[in-house]
Structures are given as C-alpha cells and as structure tokens.
N, C-alpha and C positions, 0 to 999 in steps of 0.2 A: 426787255428788248424783243424777246421771243413773242410776247403778246402783241407788240406793235407790228411786228412782221406778219403775224397771223391776221391782224385787222386789215393791214394793207392788202394782203392777198384776198381776203374775203371781199373787200371793197372792189378789187379788180375784177373778180369773178361776177359780183353783182352788177357792176357797170357793164360788163360784156353781155350779160343776160339781158339787161335793160336795152342797150343799143341794138341787140340782135332781134329780140322778140317784142319790143314795144312795151315792156313791163318796167316797174320801178326798181326792181332788184331786191325789194324787201323780203321776198320769199327766200332769198339767199342769206341776207343779213340777219333777219330776225332770229332764226334758230342759233346762229353764232353768238349774237349778243346775249340771248336769253340763257342758253344752255352751256356754252363754252366759256364766255366771259363772265357769266353769272349775274347779269343785270336783272333787276326786277322787271316785271312786265311793263310797267309804266315808263321806266327809264329806257328800256329796250325800244319801246314804241317811239318815244321822243327822239332818241338818238338815231334810230333807223330812218325816220322820215326826213331828218336833216341830211343824212347821207344820200337818201333817195332823190332829194332835190338836185344834188350834183350829178347823179346819174341821168336824170331827165333833162337837166340843163345842157349837159354835154351832148347827149344823144339827140335831143331836140334840135340843137343848133346845127349839128352835122346833117340831120335830115332836112332841115330848112335850106341849107346850102345845096343839097342834092335836088331841091325842088319838090319835096314831098309834103310841104306844110302850107296850105292855103290860109294864111293868117286872117284875112278879112272874114272868111266864112266861119272861122272858129270863135269869133268874139262872143256870140251868145252862149256857147259851151263854156268858155273861160269865165265869163261873168257869173253865170248860174253856179258853176263849180266852186268859184271863190266864196260866194255867199253860203253855199251848203257847207263848205269846209269850216267856215267861221262858226256856224251854228253847232256842228257836231264836235268841234274842238272844245266848245264850252261843256258839252256833255262828257267829254273825256275826263274832266276833273272828277266826276263821280266814279267812273270806272277805274281811275287811277288808284283808288283805295281798295280795289277788289281784283287782285292778281288773277284769281281763278277764272273770273268772267272774261278778262282780257285774253288769257291763254285759250279759253274755250272759243271765244269769238274768232281769234286769229286762226286757230286750228280748223274751224269750220270753213272759214274763207279760203284757207290754203287747200283744203280738200277740193272745194269747188274749182279753184284756179288750176290745180293739178289735173283734175279730170278734163277741164276745158283744154289745157295744153295738149294732153294726150289725144283727145278727140280731134283737135285742129291739126295735130301732126299727122294723124292717120288719114284725115281727109286731104291734107295737102299732098301727101305722098301719092294718093290715088289720083288726085287732079293733075299731078306732074307740073312742077314749076309754077305753083300759084303765085309765087313772089315775082314772076316775070310779067305780071299784068301791066297793061298800059296805065300811066298815071292819069287819073281823072279827078275832077273836083268833087265837092260834097253836094249832096242833094240839098236844095234850099228850103228846108222846113224848119221854121223858127221854133215851133212847139217841140219837135223831136230833139232839136239841139238843146233846148232848155231842160227838158226831161233828162237827157243824157248827162248834161253837166251837173245837174242836181244830184243824180245818183252817184256820179264820180266823186263828189265831195264827201261822201259819207265815210268811206274807209280811211282816207288819210286823216280826217278830222277825229274820228272815233277810235281807230285802232293803230294809226301811225303806219299803215301799209299802203301799197300801191293800188291803182285802179285800172291797170292795163287790161285785166281780165274783163272789165266792164267796158272800157273805152274802145279797145280794138274791135271786138265784135259789134259794139254799138255803131261805130263808124262804118263798118262793113255792111251790116244788115239793116240798120235804121237809115243811114245816110248814103248808102250805096257807094262807098268809097273803095278804091282799089286798095289792096293790102298794104302796099308801101305807104300810101297816103294815110291809111288808118294808123299804122305804127308811128309815123312821124307826128301826126296830129295828136295822138295819144300822149306821146312824150312831152310835147309842148304844153298841152292842157294840164297834164299832171304836174309839170314843173311849177305852174302857178299854185296849184293846190298844195303841193309839198312845201313851197316857200311859206305860204300862209300858215300851214299847220306847224311847221318847224319853228317859226317865229313865236307863235302862240304857246307852244309847248316849252320853248325856252323861257318865256316870261313866267310860265307856270312852274318852272324849276325842274323839268323832266328831261333835260338833255345833258348827257355826260360828255363834255367837250374833249376830255383827255382820250376818250374812246373814239369820238366822232372825227377828230382831225385826220388820223391815218386812214380811216375808212373813207372819208370824203375824197382824199387824194387818190385812193385806189379806184373809187367809183368814177371820178372824172376822167381818169385815164382809160379805164375799162370800157366806158360808154363809147369812146371814140373807136376803139378796136371793134366792138360789137357792131357798130353802125357800118363800118367798112365791110365786115363779113356779111352783114345783111344785104348790102348793096351788090355783093358779088355772088352770093350762093343762096340756095334755098335752105330753110331751117327746119324742115319737117322732122328730121331725125332728132335734132336737138330738142325740139318741143316734146317729143315722146320721152326722151331721156330725162329732161328736166321734170316733166310731169310725173314720171315714175319715181324719181328720187324724192320729190317733195310730197308725194303721197305719204311716204314714210315719215317725213318731217311733220306733216299735218297730224298724223296719229300721235306723235310725240307731244305736241302741244295739247291735244285733247286729253291724253293720259295725265299730263302735268296738271291740268285743271282739276281732274278728279282726285289726284293725289293730295292737292291742297284742300279739297273739300272734306277729306277724311278727318 
C-alpha cells in the first residue's frame, strides 16, 4: 500500500513538471522506478515511457484547449518523430540486455537536460516574464521540422525518456515559436512518440503494469495542475530548482553504471 501511494505521488509530481515545463516527466519518474522501486533499467525505461505518455497526453490536451498547439503545422514533426521512435525502439532490445549502458545513457541525457533547465531558468529570470510572450505560429520550414521530429524520436525509443529538452528549444530556436507554443507543441508531439514507444516496449515485455497503473493515474492528474500553473505564472525559479536537483540524480545514474561495470 505504501509503495502504491509513493508511485501515485511520484506520478503526480512528474505530471506537474510535464505540464509546467513541457517535459515528459521521466526525469522525475526514472530515478524512482530505478532506485526506489528497484526495477531493472529496461523495465524502468518501459514503465516510465508509458507513464510519460499520460503526462504528455493530459498536458498536451490542456495546452491545445488554451490555443498553444498549431496542429497542422506540427504534422511533419509528428510523422518524422513517429518513424524515428519505431527505429530506435528496435535498437532498445539490444540495450535492454545491458543495464549499465542504459543507466549511463540516461545519466548523460539527464545531465544535459538539467544543465539546460538551469540555463533556461536563469535566462528567463533575466528576461522577466518570458512566458508572457504573445502566441505566434511556427516558422514554416519542412526540413527543420523533419530534423527536429527525427531527433525527438531517439530518446523515447532508445532510453524510454522524454524529449522536452530537445523539442522545446527546437521549437523556440529553429521554428521561432513563442515559449507557450513550444511547450504545448512539445507535449503533443512527444505524446505520439511516447505512445508508440510504450506500445512497442509492452510487446517486448518491458512494462511492469502493476507499477505503471498508479503512476499513470498520478501523471494524468498532475499534468493538468502543471498546465494551469504554467498558464498563470512564470516558471524560471522552478526550472532552476528542478535542474539543480536532477543534476544530482544524473550523477546517481552514472555512478550506477560504473558500479555494474565493476
């Protein structure tokens, strides 16, 4: 019972982080599944990406209703991302037998995500209310959208974690989208990637549904809360806080990889 409550709370926090910052929430869930619940790296990845689907689904729908998601403009990103996710989900079967490489890969990605969050938070505070930008559409560049979508499919397919750290800055800097548009679009695109990845990992036998169910309930509820907070307040300070905490989490994954190698 205590474990179920812990999973529900972890899902709630992950969902809030997803709706607030435009990330999948895997940076919250993965260390809980891996080091608290004790799942293997492969099962943690498969279970995490299923839960992240519900984060992105809930958050993405909420952002869509707020007018932050230009669906037609996103089609090239969604299609290329789906194809990339399928390809790298096949490669996941190889990594699933090598826990140390999964831990090392996740740790390295988490370091980069954490540094990005801290950097964005600092810049946002200096810019004052970057999240109050006017909503504008995406730049109409097919090649950039395909490249962005293809990159976004790598992490959910290969490691079972989110791509908000790729998609959000990609939408902002490559496609010239306002930040709220970038966050909403990121969640919708990643929802498709996470759905495909979780279905494939389920058929591959790497999803623990007894763990996933309470986490998914939490993420679905938390994503709604996070989106509401995002709509009303700037999140610069939270980005710095999350980034600082998960820098430590990143180091834990990397150390775990080296412990297994011994």
